[in-house]
VOBA-1610 file (N, C-alpha, C; in pm, whole numbers, padded with zeros to 5 digits, always signed):
BEGIN
Met-04559+09207-10330Met-04544+09130-10200Met-04674+09111-10121His-04749+09212-10123His-04873+09198-10046His-04971+09101-10117Ala-04957+09099-10256Ala-05043+09011-10333Ala-05002+08853-10297Leu-04873+08832-10287Leu-04810+08709-10254Leu-04873+08667-10109Ile-04865+08756-10020Ile-04912+08726-09892Ile-05049+08666-09883Asp-05128+08736-09963Asp-05270+08713-09962Asp-05309+08574-10025Thr-05207+08519-10088Thr-05241+08369-10153Thr-05190+08264-10033Val-05129+08299-09914Val-05109+08215-09835Val-05237+08157-09749Pro-05269+08038-09747Pro-05409+07986-09700Pro-05410+08015-09546Asp-05298+08009-09467Asp-05318+08023-09327Asp-05327+08184-09304Ala-05343+08235-09192Ala-05341+08377-09150Ala-05176+08407-09146Met-05160+08520-09208Met-05014+08569-09201Met-05002+08712-09146Ile-04918+08741-09059Ile-04910+08863-08981Ile-04753+08889-08979Val-04728+09013-09016Val-04588+09049-09021Val-04582+09173-08914Ile-04488+09180-08824Ile-04464+09275-08714Ile-04316+09330-08718Asn-04305+09436-08658Asn-04164+09483-08656Asn-04100+09441-08513Ser-03985+09493-08469Ser-03924+09451-08356Ser-03992+09516-08230Thr-04080+09607-08234Thr-04151+09652-08137Thr-04286+09584-08107Gly-04333+09495-08197Gly-04442+09438-08202Gly-04568+09494-08279Glu-04541+09603-08349Glu-04621+09672-08425Glu-04669+09600-08565Ile-04785+09575-08587Ile-04830+09525-08712Ile-04803+09593-08843Ile-04725+09525-08941Ile-04696+09588-09056Ile-04788+09553-09178Ser-04822+09411-09161Ser-04892+09356-09274Ser-04991+09246-09214Phe-05110+09241-09262Phe-05220+09164-09219Phe-05301+09100-09339Ser-05264+08960-09355Ser-05325+08908-09483Ser-05476+08895-09484Gln-05519+08859-09598Gln-05666+08831-09603Gln-05715+08715-09525Gly-05622+08614-09516Gly-05643+08488-09429Gly-05668+08529-09283Ala-05583+08635-09241Ala-05585+08680-09109Ala-05710+08766-09088Glu-05759+08862-09183Glu-05878+08931-09185Glu-05994+08835-09156Lys-06003+08721-09231Lys-06111+08631-09218Lys-06106+08555-09094Met-06002+08524-09033Met-05981+08444-08914Met-05999+08526-08783Phe-05953+08670-08791Phe-05973+08744-08668Phe-06075+08819-08677Gly-06123+08871-08780Gly-06249+08949-08801Gly-06216+09092-08809Tyr-06105+09124-08823Tyr-06040+09271-08834Tyr-06015+09304-08984Gln-06016+09433-09037Gln-05957+09465-09164Gln-05826+09517-09132Glu-05735+09493-09231Glu-05586+09534-09215Glu-05575+09672-09168Ala-05649+09758-09229Ala-05652+09905-09189Ala-05675+09930-09046Glu-05745+09850-08994Glu-05774+09868-08847Glu-05663+09835-08755Leu-05574+09747-08795Leu-05459+09699-08723Leu-05329+09737-08747Val-05299+09790-08869Val-05162+09836-08894Val-05128+09947-08809Gly-05009+09923-08749Gly-04945+10023-08649Gly-04983+09993-08516Lys-05072+09880-08497Lys-05116+09856-08365Lys-05027+09733-08306Asn-05030+09717-08177Asn-04943+09608-08119Asn-05016+09473-08160Val-04941+09361-08187Val-04991+09234-08238Val-05060+09160-08098Ser-05016+09216-07982Ser-05073+09162-07863Ser-05224+09180-07855Leu-05278+09268-07939Leu-05428+09289-07940Leu-05492+09160-07981Leu-05422+09067-08045Leu-05487+08949-08095Leu-05468+08825-07991Met-05413+08852-07874Met-05404+08762-07768Met-05485+08783-07645Pro-05522+08676-07582Pro-05597+08687-07455Pro-05497+08709-07340Ser-05539+08757-07231Ser-05457+08765-07098Ser-05432+08617-07066Pro-05309+08593-07002Pro-05211+08692-06971Pro-05108+08697-07071Asp-05125+08634-07188Asp-05011+08645-07307Asp-05009+08778-07364Arg-05132+08851-07358Arg-05128+08994-07416Arg-05022+09085-07333Glu-05028+09069-07205Glu-04951+09158-07120Glu-04802+09121-07123Ala-04778+08981-07147Ala-04626+08930-07138Ala-04559+08933-07278His-04636+08956-07376His-04578+08943-07530His-04464+09039-07537Asp-04483+09170-07514Asp-04362+09262-07549Asp-04239+09217-07472Gly-04247+09169-07346Gly-04151+09135-07261Gly-04068+09016-07331Tyr-04166+08912-07382Tyr-04083+08812-07462Tyr-04002+08856-07582Leu-04062+08956-07658Leu-04013+09014-07777Leu-03881+09082-07728Arg-03882+09154-07636Arg-03749+09225-07595Arg-03653+09137-07545His-03688+09029-07473His-03594+08931-07425His-03515+08862-07534Tyr-03597+08820-07642Tyr-03525+08766-07768Tyr-03438+08861-07820Ile-03462+08986-07853Ile-03393+09079-07921Ile-03267+09114-07848Thr-03287+09111-07702Thr-03171+09143-07616Thr-03065+09027-07606Thr-03114+08903-07595Thr-03034+08794-07573Thr-03017+08693-07681Gly-03116+08696-07782Gly-03098+08599-07889Gly-03136+08450-07857Glu-03208+08443-07731Glu-03249+08315-07695Glu-03382+08291-07754Arg-03392+08185-07835Arg-03503+08145-07905Arg-03610+08054-07826Arg-03725+08103-07813Arg-03838+08012-07742Arg-03939+07967-07833Ile-03968+08064-07951Ile-04063+08028-08044Ile-04022+08050-08178Ile-03919+08128-08191Ile-03875+08168-08319Ile-03817+08040-08402Gly-03869+08013-08516Gly-03828+07891-08589Gly-03888+07768-08555Thr-03983+07771-08456Thr-04064+07656-08407Thr-04208+07673-08429Gly-04292+07586-08393Gly-04437+07606-08390Gly-04484+07567-08258Arg-04582+07623-08207Arg-04658+07602-08076Arg-04804+07619-08084Ile-04872+07554-08003Ile-05019+07578-07985Ile-05039+07692-07887Ile-05115+07779-07936Ile-05151+07915-07860Ile-05296+07938-07848Ser-05339+08025-07767Ser-05481+08080-07755Ser-05487+08220-07828Ala-05568+08239-07923Ala-05582+08369-07985Ala-05740+08423-07965Ile-05742+08551-07993Ile-05880+08614-07960Ile-05927+08692-08096Arg-06059+08670-08125Arg-06104+08736-08249Arg-06169+08865-08204His-06198+08945-08310His-06264+09073-08285His-06397+09067-08197Thr-06464+08942-08213Thr-06580+08931-08138Thr-06544+08895-07989Gly-06422+08873-07939Gly-06389+08833-07817Gly-06383+08677-07791Glu-06408+08601-07894Glu-06398+08460-07889Glu-06263+08414-07881Val-06216+08337-07779Val-06074+08274-07777Val-06092+08145-07849Phe-05983+08130-07938Phe-05983+07995-07996Phe-05835+07941-08000Pro-05830+07812-08004Pro-05688+07753-08024Pro-05627+07763-08163Ala-05503+07783-08176Ala-05435+07803-08300Ala-05292+07755-08289Lys-05238+07716-08411Lys-05097+07693-08413Lys-05011+07805-08473Leu-04917+07839-08403Leu-04845+07954-08438Leu-04698+07928-08474Ser-04663+07949-08612Ser-04522+07933-08642Ser-04468+08071-08668Val-04349+08102-08620Val-04290+08247-08628Val-04151+08219-08708Gly-04120+08325-08787Gly-04007+08329-08859Gly-03948+08467-08850Glu-03822+08484-08879Glu-03755+08614-08861Glu-03687+08649-08972Met-03683+08766-09026Met-03621+08814-09151Met-03574+08957-09130Phe-03483+09011-09226Phe-03445+09137-09213Phe-03464+09201-09363Val-03508+09323-09372Val-03521+09389-09478Val-03427+09514-09469Gly-03311+09500-09535Gly-03209+09609-09510Gly-03154+09578-09360Glu-03179+09668-09281Glu-03137+09665-09138Glu-03251+09660-09046Ile-03370+09647-09111Ile-03501+09654-09038Ile-03547+09508-08999Arg-03554+09473-08879Arg-03589+09330-08830Arg-03736+09311-08836Met-03774+09216-08894Met-03930+09187-08898Met-03958+09028-08857Phe-04062+09005-08816Phe-04114+08878-08789Phe-04245+08843-08851Thr-04247+08715-08907Thr-04367+08667-08967Thr-04425+08573-08892Gly-04551+08578-08869Gly-04638+08476-08795Gly-04735+08404-08888Phe-04744+08278-08891Phe-04835+08191-08967Phe-04926+08126-08861Ile-05059+08148-08877Ile-05141+08110-08765Ile-05242+08010-08835Arg-05271+07891-08783Arg-05376+07813-08830Arg-05476+07791-08723Asp-05606+07810-08766Asp-05720+07798-08659Asp-05733+07651-08649Leu-05724+07609-08514Leu-05749+07464-08477Leu-05885+07444-08417Ser-05971+07538-08428Ser-06111+07520-08358Ser-06179+07395-08404Glu-06184+07371-08525Glu-06250+07247-08595Glu-06178+07118-08559Gln-06056+07116-08537Gln-05972+07007-08516Gln-05991+06967-08357Arg-05988+07077-08273Arg-06032+07056-08131Arg-06173+07006-08119Glu-06272+07050-08193Glu-06401+07016-08174Glu-06420+06855-08224Thr-06338+06840-08328Thr-06325+06694-08367Thr-06281+06595-08283Glu-06174+06637-08212Glu-06110+06564-08107Glu-06192+06541-07987Gln-06266+06641-07954Gln-06355+06637-07834Gln-06462+06542-07859Arg-06512+06531-07994Arg-06632+06432-08021Arg-06571+06299-08028Ile-06449+06280-08071Ile-06373+06140-08063Ile-06369+06102-07916Tyr-06326+06195-07830Tyr-06297+06156-07693Tyr-06441+06129-07625Ser-06556+06198-07672Ser-06693+06165-07607Ser-06738+06042-07655Leu-06715+06007-07792Leu-06768+05873-07840Leu-06674+05757-07784Gln-06544+05786-07755Gln-06471+05688-07688Gln-06509+05667-07551Ala-06546+05762-07480Ala-06599+05759-07352Ala-06735+05668-07342Glu-06824+05698-07438Glu-06936+05619-07453Glu-06904+05481-07482Leu-06820+05440-07579Leu-06793+05310-07603Leu-06728+05233-07482Ala-06636+05297-07419Ala-06581+05229-07295Ala-06693+05212-07186His-06774+05306-07179His-06899+05321-07082His-06990+05180-07124Val-07023+05167-07247Val-07115+05057-07281Val-07043+04934-07263Ser-06910+04925-07285Ser-06843+04803-07264Ser-06822+04764-07117Arg-06824+04863-07030Arg-06808+04839-06885Arg-06954+04790-06822Ile-07055+04852-06901Ile-07199+04802-06856Ile-07220+04666-06900Thr-07181+04628-07027Thr-07202+04487-07059Thr-07117+04387-06966Ser-07010+04433-06912Ser-06938+04364-06820Ser-07025+04316-06689Leu-07131+04407-06661Leu-07208+04375-06539Leu-07252+04246-06525Gly-07287+04180-06634Gly-07346+04048-06629Gly-07246+03958-06574Thr-07120+03976-06616Thr-07015+03878-06582Thr-06977+03910-06441Phe-06988+04039-06391Phe-06953+04070-06248Phe-07064+04056-06147Ala-07189+04035-06202Ala-07292+04030-06114Ala-07289+03922-06019Ser-07273+03788-06056Ser-07250+03679-05968Ser-07126+03681-05893Ser-07022+03746-05950Ser-06895+03767-05883Ser-06909+03854-05767Leu-06981+03968-05778Leu-07002+04063-05687Leu-07079+04012-05564Ala-07170+03932-05596Ala-07266+03858-05509Ala-07175+03765-05424His-07090+03693-05487His-07007+03599-05416His-06917+03672-05324Glu-06852+03776-05376Glu-06761+03853-05293Glu-06821+03927-05180Leu-06928+03988-05201Leu-07004+04064-05086Leu-07066+03977-04980Asn-07085+03835-05020Asn-07155+03737-04924Asn-07076+03712-04806Gln-06950+03724-04836Gln-06847+03699-04705Gln-06846+03793-04617Pro-06840+03916-04648Pro-06822+04016-04543Pro-06963+04047-04469Leu-07078+04029-04553Leu-07208+04042-04516Leu-07251+03927-04405Thr-07208+03808-04449Thr-07237+03703-04363Thr-07161+03722-04225Ser-07036+03771-04232Ser-06962+03792-04099Ser-07033+03897-04028Val-07071+03995-04088Val-07145+04100-04021Val-07263+04051-03938Ala-07348+03968-04017Ala-07466+03916-03961Ala-07442+03807-03840Asn-07330+03735-03853Asn-07288+03656-03734Asn-07234+03719-03620Tyr-07163+03831-03653Tyr-07114+03906-03526Tyr-07235+03980-03446Ile-07331+04022-03534Ile-07441+04092-03463Ile-07521+03982-03386Asp-07529+03861-03425Asp-07617+03762-03366Asp-07533+03725-03232Ala-07414+03718-03254Ala-07336+03686-03131Ala-07328+03799-03029Ala-07343+03920-03079Ala-07347+04023-02974Ala-07484+04028-02900Lys-07588+03996-02985Lys-07725+04004-02920Lys-07719+03897-02802Asp-07667+03777-02837Asp-07667+03690-02738Asp-07590+03719-02613Leu-07475+03781-02635Leu-07386+03824-02526Leu-07452+03924-02444Leu-07536+04016-02508Leu-07594+04135-02437Leu-07712+04074-02351Ala-07754+03956-02384Ala-07867+03886-02278Ala-07810+03870-02150Asp-07673+03850-02131Asp-07607+03840-02012Asp-07496+03942-01988Pro-07529+04062-01981Pro-07428+04190-01995Pro-07330+04192-01875Thr-07264+04081-01864Thr-07142+04089-01768Thr-07024+04167-01833Thr-06933+04203-01746Thr-06824+04280-01793Thr-06744+04211-01912Glu-06721+04081-01893Glu-06660+04021-01987Glu-06734+04004-02119Asn-06861+03992-02103Asn-06935+03977-02227Asn-06959+04114-02309Ile-06966+04225-02229Ile-06950+04357-02286Ile-06831+04387-02354Asp-06715+04339-02301Asp-06589+04336-02382Asp-06601+04267-02510Met-06659+04154-02506Met-06664+04074-02625Met-06760+04141-02735Val-06864+04203-02678Val-06953+04269-02769Val-06868+04384-02854Arg-06797+04466-02766Arg-06720+04576-02830Arg-06630+04499-02947Gly-06577+04399-02902Gly-06486+04322-03015Gly-06566+04285-03130Ala-06688+04233-03114Ala-06770+04201-03227Ala-06808+04324-03316Leu-06826+04433-03251Leu-06868+04555-03317Leu-06747+04603-03410Val-06632+04591-03346Val-06509+04639-03423Val-06504+04553-03547Glu-06517+04414-03533Glu-06511+04323-03644Glu-06636+04359-03742Cys-06736+04389-03696Cys-06855+04437-03790Cys-06813+04537-03866Ser-06755+04649-03806Ser-06711+04774-03886Ser-06605+04747-03994Thr-06516+04653-03947Thr-06403+04603-04062Thr-06465+04533-04178Glu-06575+04443-04152Glu-06616+04373-04264Glu-06711+04457-04351Ala-06769+04562-04281Ala-06864+04654-04355Ala-06780+04744-04440Ile-06668+04780-04391Ile-06567+04872-04477Ile-06526+04785-04590Arg-06502+04657-04564Arg-06462+04561-04688Arg-06556+04564-04779Ala-06685+04547-04740Ala-06793+04551-04837Ala-06818+04669-04917Gly-06786+04787-04851Gly-06799+04903-04907Gly-06681+04938-05022Arg-06561+04887-04990Arg-06458+04901-05088Arg-06475+04818-05208Ile-06541+04699-05194Ile-06568+04612-05316Ile-06675+04697-05406Ile-06777+04750-05340Ile-06868+04824-05428Ile-06806+04947-05489His-06721+05011-05414His-06659+05134-05466His-06579+05096-05586Arg-06503+04998-05580Arg-06414+04935-05694Arg-06500+04929-05815Leu-06623+04876-05798Leu-06711+04836-05910Leu-06770+04982-05963Arg-06804+05062-05868Arg-06871+05185-05913Arg-06772+05263-05989Glu-06648+05277-05955Glu-06556+05346-06020Glu-06520+05288-06169Phe-06534+05162-06170Phe-06521+05094-06301Phe-06632+05137-06410Ile-06763+05149-06351Ile-06886+05155-06428Ile-06893+05297-06484Val-06873+05403-06386Val-06889+05535-06433Val-06812+05585-06538Arg-06866+05685-06606Arg-06823+05729-06729Arg-06665+05798-06700Gly-06674+05866-06598Gly-06535+05926-06570Gly-06496+06039-06677Asn-06370+06106-06666Asn-06322+06192-06760Asn-06260+06117-06881Ala-06304+06153-07013Ala-06270+06074-07137Ala-06116+06135-07187Arg-06085+06253-07111Arg-05955+06310-07172Arg-05829+06241-07102Pro-05722+06218-07202Pro-05602+06153-07125Pro-05542+06243-07018Glu-05483+06180-06930Glu-05425+06245-06795Glu-05300+06172-06767Ile-05221+06243-06695Ile-05102+06186-06631Ile-05145+06073-06517Ala-05098+05945-06548Ala-05149+05837-06462Ala-05037+05743-06442Ser-05052+05670-06324Ser-04960+05567-06277Ser-04996+05441-06338Leu-04913+05382-06429Leu-04948+05247-06496Leu-04972+05135-06375Ser-04874+05152-06277Ser-04898+05037-06170Ser-05018+05041-06099Lys-05071+05162-06080Lys-05204+05172-06009Lys-05316+05121-06105Ile-05316+05151-06233Ile-05407+05106-06320Ile-05405+04943-06336Val-05280+04894-06335Val-05274+04750-06333Val-05334+04696-06196Arg-05300+04753-06095Arg-05335+04695-05950Arg-05501+04698-05951Glu-05559+04818-05987Glu-05711+04824-05982Glu-05762+04739-06083Ala-05720+04714-06193Ala-05774+04633-06307Ala-05762+04489-06254Thr-05659+04457-06201Thr-05630+04317-06146Thr-05745+04283-06045Ala-05762+04371-05944Ala-05873+04365-05834Ala-06007+04337-05904Leu-06027+04408-06013Leu-06165+04392-06069Leu-06169+04252-06137Ala-06067+04216-06211Ala-06073+04096-06284Ala-06083+03974-06191Leu-06040+03986-06078Leu-06025+03866-05978Leu-06115+03895-05877Val-06240+03972-05895Val-06322+03991-05793Val-06389+03891-05733Asn-06400+03770-05807Asn-06475+03652-05750Asn-06402+03551-05702Gly-06258+03567-05700Gly-06173+03472-05670Gly-06139+03380-05788Asp-06152+03426-05901Asp-06127+03338-06019Asp-05973+03311-06027Gly-05901+03403-05971Gly-05745+03368-05972Gly-05705+03271-05883Lys-05784+03193-05807Lys-05732+03089-05724Lys-05668+02978-05813Gly-05554+02937-05774Gly-05491+02830-05835Gly-05389+02874-05949Val-05395+03025-05969Val-05313+03089-06071Val-05204+03145-06016Asp-05077+03114-06081Asp-04953+03173-06042Asp-04953+03327-06106Phe-04999+03418-06042Phe-05010+03556-06101Phe-04883+03644-06046Ser-04829+03709-06148Ser-04724+03796-06111Ser-04705+03924-06198Thr-04636+04033-06163Thr-04627+04153-06247Thr-04472+04171-06244Arg-04440+04233-06364Arg-04300+04278-06378Arg-04305+04418-06453Leu-04336+04503-06362Leu-04364+04655-06412Leu-04237+04739-06391Asp-04188+04788-06503Asp-04058+04875-06493Asp-04085+05009-06441Pro-04045+05049-06318Pro-04083+05172-06254Pro-04036+05290-06334Ala-03934+05271-06433Ala-03877+05380-06496Ala-03984+05443-06604Cys-04088+05350-06641Cys-04188+05401-06728Cys-04321+05391-06660Asp-04331+05417-06550Asp-04462+05390-06470Asp-04557+05517-06506Thr-04512+05621-06543Thr-04591+05740-06565Thr-04631+05748-06706Val-04771+05741-06738Val-04834+05730-06871Val-04934+05833-06897Leu-04947+05865-07020Leu-05073+05951-07066Leu-05180+05883-07108Ala-05286+05865-07028Ala-05401+05777-07063Ala-05541+05816-06996Val-05644+05754-07032Val-05763+05759-06963Val-05747+05643-06871Pro-05741+05647-06740Pro-05717+05528-06675Pro-05828+05428-06668Val-05957+05468-06656Val-06061+05382-06672Val-06076+05297-06787Gln-06033+05352-06895Gln-06032+05286-07040Gln-05916+05195-07047Ile-05813+05227-06980Ile-05696+05130-06992Ile-05729+05014-06894Gln-05804+05039-06777Gln-05851+04931-06693Gln-05933+04843-06781Gln-06023+04900-06850Gln-06107+04811-06932Gln-06041+04713-07016Val-05928+04761-07086Val-05837+04676-07176Val-05775+04571-07091Leu-05730+04604-06967Leu-05640+04505-06879Leu-05743+04400-06838Val-05879+04436-06793Val-05974+04354-06744Val-06029+04251-06849Asn-06031+04310-06969Asn-06078+04217-07085Asn-05968+04106-07105Leu-05839+04158-07106Leu-05737+04062-07144Leu-05718+03958-07025Leu-05720+04005-06906Leu-05701+03924-06785Leu-05818+03824-06790Arg-05948+03853-06794Arg-06064+03761-06791Arg-06050+03666-06921Asn-06000+03717-07031Asn-05980+03625-07142Asn-05878+03507-07096Ala-05770+03569-07038Ala-05662+03480-06996Ala-05707+03373-06895Leu-05790+03412-06793Leu-05857+03315-06694Leu-05932+03218-06763Glu-06009+03258-06857Glu-06114+03154-06925Glu-06035+03071-07014Ala-05926+03120-07077Ala-05850+03023-07157Ala-05779+02921-07087Met-05747+02941-06950Met-05664+02844-06874Met-05752+02759-06789Glu-05889+02759-06801Glu-05982+02688-06723Glu-05934+02537-06716Asp-05901+02480-06828Asp-05882+02341-06830Asp-05725+02309-06839Ser-05651+02411-06808Ser-05503+02397-06804Ser-05466+02337-06667Glu-05364+02253-06673Glu-05300+02199-06540Glu-05226+02308-06474Phe-05126+02366-06560Phe-05044+02475-06493Phe-05112+02616-06545Lys-05124+02697-06443Lys-05194+02824-06475Lys-05110+02945-06427Arg-05066+03034-06533Arg-04988+03132-06483Arg-05026+03250-06590Ile-05021+03372-06517Ile-05036+03503-06581Ile-04934+03599-06546Val-04878+03672-06642Val-04776+03761-06607Val-04814+03898-06669Ile-04826+04016-06600Ile-04838+04146-06671Ile-04704+04203-06634Ala-04658+04262-06751Ala-04517+04334-06762Ala-04533+04464-06831Ser-04431+04559-06809Ser-04415+04660-06885Ser-04264+04699-06907Glu-04246+04752-07027Glu-04102+04797-07066Glu-04106+04917-07149Pro-03995+04999-07139Pro-03991+05110-07233Pro-03987+05059-07375Ser-04052+05141-07472Ser-04052+05111-07623Ser-04010+05248-07683Gly-03872+05261-07696Gly-03819+05385-07734Gly-03834+05498-07627Leu-03815+05615-07645Leu-03820+05725-07560Leu-03970+05767-07515Lys-04056+05750-07614Lys-04181+05812-07593Lys-04308+05708-07562Lys-04266+05584-07558Lys-04382+05469-07557Lys-04337+05367-07448Val-04434+05303-07395Val-04425+05203-07288Val-04522+05066-07351Thr-04457+04958-07341Thr-04528+04840-07390Thr-04575+04764-07285Val-04701+04734-07277Val-04764+04659-07172Val-04797+04527-07213Ser-04774+04416-07148Ser-04808+04289-07194Ser-04871+04201-07093Val-04962+04109-07134Val-05031+04025-07050Val-05015+03891-07116Ser-04950+03791-07046Ser-04931+03667-07101Ser-04984+03545-07017Asp-05033+03442-07076Asp-05088+03332-07012Asp-05027+03197-07051Ser-05063+03106-06980Ser-05018+02964-07012Ser-05116+02875-07061Gly-05211+02931-07125Gly-05333+02868-07177Gly-05301+02793-07291Pro-05392+02732-07385Pro-05369+02664-07500Pro-05323+02739-07619Gly-05335+02875-07609Gly-05300+02955-07734Gly-05408+02967-07820Leu-05378+03057-07923Leu-05488+03084-08016Leu-05476+03011-08147Glu-05597+02961-08192Glu-05611+02897-08324Glu-05568+02988-08441Pro-05476+02946-08542Pro-05447+03024-08644Pro-05548+03097-08725Gln-05674+03049-08736Gln-05781+03117-08812Gln-05835+03223-08728Val-05829+03212-08598Val-05890+03326-08516Val-05780+03425-08494Ala-05658+03383-08474Ala-05549+03505-08452Ala-05551+03599-08576Glu-05573+03566-08697Glu-05568+03653-08798Glu-05678+03771-08798Arg-05780+03734-08733Arg-05887+03833-08733Arg-05935+03862-08590Leu-05843+03850-08503Leu-05859+03849-08341Leu-05935+03973-08311Phe-05896+04102-08354Phe-05939+04232-08312Phe-06065+04277-08394His-06111+04191-08491His-06234+04229-08567His-06351+04211-08479Pro-06461+04298-08491Pro-06582+04282-08408Pro-06639+04156-08450Phe-06717+04081-08346Phe-06773+03964-08355Phe-06692+03838-08380Ile-06558+03851-08369Ile-06466+03735-08380Ile-06445+03691-08230Ser-06470+03585-08187Ser-06469+03549-08041Ser-06375+03419-08033Thr-06304+03401-07928Thr-06229+03279-07891Thr-06312+03196-07802Lys-06430+03228-07770Lys-06527+03158-07680Lys-06651+03116-07744Pro-06694+02972-07720Pro-06817+02949-07804Pro-06953+03030-07773Thr-06952+03097-07663Thr-07080+03177-07622Thr-07056+03334-07631Gly-06917+03367-07674Gly-06876+03505-07667Gly-06938+03575-07791Met-06957+03716-07761Met-07010+03800-07864Met-06896+03857-07962Gly-06772+03846-07917Gly-06669+03884-08000Gly-06631+04041-07994Leu-06683+04101-07883Leu-06661+04256-07872Leu-06552+04301-07789Gly-06509+04218-07699Gly-06411+04253-07604Gly-06281+04292-07665Leu-06216+04216-07746Leu-06094+04253-07808Leu-06099+04353-07901Ser-06214+04361-07972Ser-06245+04476-08060Ser-06234+04598-07990Ile-06302+04601-07880Ile-06308+04722-07789Ile-06173+04758-07738Cys-06093+04661-07704Cys-05955+04695-07656Cys-05875+04750-07766His-05892+04694-07885His-05817+04756-08020His-05865+04925-08038Thr-06000+04934-08025Thr-06045+05062-08045Thr-05983+05163-07936Ile-05980+05114-07819Ile-05942+05195-07696Ile-05791+05231-07721Val-05709+05124-07748Val-05558+05133-07760Val-05527+05230-07879Thr-05601+05206-07989Thr-05574+05291-08110Thr-05609+05438-08080Ala-05718+05464-08002Ala-05766+05609-07964Ala-05662+05684-07874His-05561+05592-07817His-05474+05642-07724His-05325+05664-07808Gly-05343+05631-07942Gly-05231+05654-08020Gly-05135+05543-08014Gly-05184+05407-07958Gly-05101+05298-07957Gly-05128+05197-08048Arg-05081+05066-08026Arg-05097+04959-08118Arg-05119+04833-08015Ile-05191+04731-08054Ile-05211+04614-07972Ile-05201+04499-08071Gly-05145+04388-08020Gly-05130+04268-08094Gly-05112+04152-08006Ala-05105+04032-08080Ala-05095+03909-08002Ala-05003+03805-08064Glu-04939+03716-07982Glu-04860+03627-08050Glu-04844+03516-07950Pro-04778+03391-07989Pro-04754+03290-07874Pro-04661+03332-07771Ser-04703+03294-07651Ser-04614+03337-07541Ser-04525+03235-07483Glu-04425+03269-07427Glu-04315+03173-07388Glu-04373+03090-07262Leu-04493+03116-07212Leu-04541+03039-07108Leu-04623+02926-07190Gly-04643+02924-07316Gly-04707+02827-07382Gly-04836+02867-07433Gly-04899+02985-07393Gly-05029+03028-07434Gly-05012+03153-07520Thr-05072+03261-07486Thr-05076+03370-07572Thr-05017+03509-07497Ile-04960+03589-07562Ile-04922+03704-07510Ile-04974+03835-07581Phe-05049+03914-07514Phe-05106+04047-07571Phe-05016+04157-07532Arg-04984+04233-07639Arg-04910+04345-07592Arg-04969+04477-07668Phe-04971+04596-07583Phe-05015+04716-07648Phe-04928+04823-07566Thr-04927+04927-07658Thr-04844+05054-07629Thr-04924+05166-07584Leu-04848+05247-07498Leu-04917+05374-07442Leu-04803+05481-07453Asp-04850+05607-07452Asp-04763+05723-07448Asp-04706+05736-07310Arg-04562+05743-07287Arg-04507+05777-07166Arg-04535+05935-07142Ala-04562+05980-07031Ala-04573+06115-06986Ala-04434+06174-06957Ser-04397+06286-07027Ser-04255+06329-07006Ser-04238+06382-06873Val-04123+06414-06847Val-04079+06460-06699Val-04155+06593-06674Glu-04155+06685-06789Glu-04210+06820-06777Glu-04356+06797-06749Glu-04422+06710-06817Glu-04575+06695-06786Glu-04602+06651-06643Ser-04517+06550-06611Ser-04539+06499-06471Ser-04520+06606-06366Asp-04427+06713-06390Asp-04402+06810-06276Asp-04508+06907-06291Glu-04585+06923-06381Glu-04690+07035-06390Glu-04798+07016-06287
//
């Protein structure tokens, strides 16, 4: 029996109904840094960090008393602790067996340290990719930002000039008008600050880990960025977002990048179109996904481009580098989703991509 246990590649630990270790495989010795002789007869909670260590025996008693399964027969991600004190992530699967009338539990533990490190490297690389993409967008936004900021700054200058003229003759009426001018100055300065704040949030790296986020908020902020210089003038722009799937698991700034790229592509595609319309929509895709779509009324895609649309250096624009849609594909794929394009009912192109929906339990945490 013990020789068979030692052939199991994962760590295997057998305990009795009080949590005492009966068997500790060679894989477990290698993983935790203990010899079997050191642990047999000791409580398995020794291999758990707080607060799980203090709570484990209570969980075990609860199961034996009620039969209510929380982990028996299933797997879950846990934290474990080595002999050195190092805490590491692991996947634990627990089974139950009887030898005669003696109840025993078998635990199979897989060390996830390398997997988590790899995931973290992927997240970091993905963050850098999105950051570079946002920086390259600065060339596009530079003139847009100057145009957008020019309006509030010009207004501030005009109000200040008017206030100076009014103060040359400080009558009661003129003083009241100066106060009004200063209020307007403040309003325009705040407006300029908001424009800069939007751009700053878009450029900074931010947190590369997925989080619970509102899809409608992501869409709203991405739209404001894509239309920062008034490119949306003359465009019939609308959203059809299903509130039932508004909560998603995503890196918001990266999904903003996807939407900004798709929206600016749509705007550029419709430059010569007489009828200009963009629709952003969302709908459930099964129980765990949401599909987000951006459709336009442009001329559509040429067949030879459509086949390789998401490949690097394939561009729909004569002067384009062909990286925007490739980056969109990389970001969506890293989120566990898919992205594709097809002819739109509006006559142009519709891009669809999927994201993970956040569960009710995740949203409540």
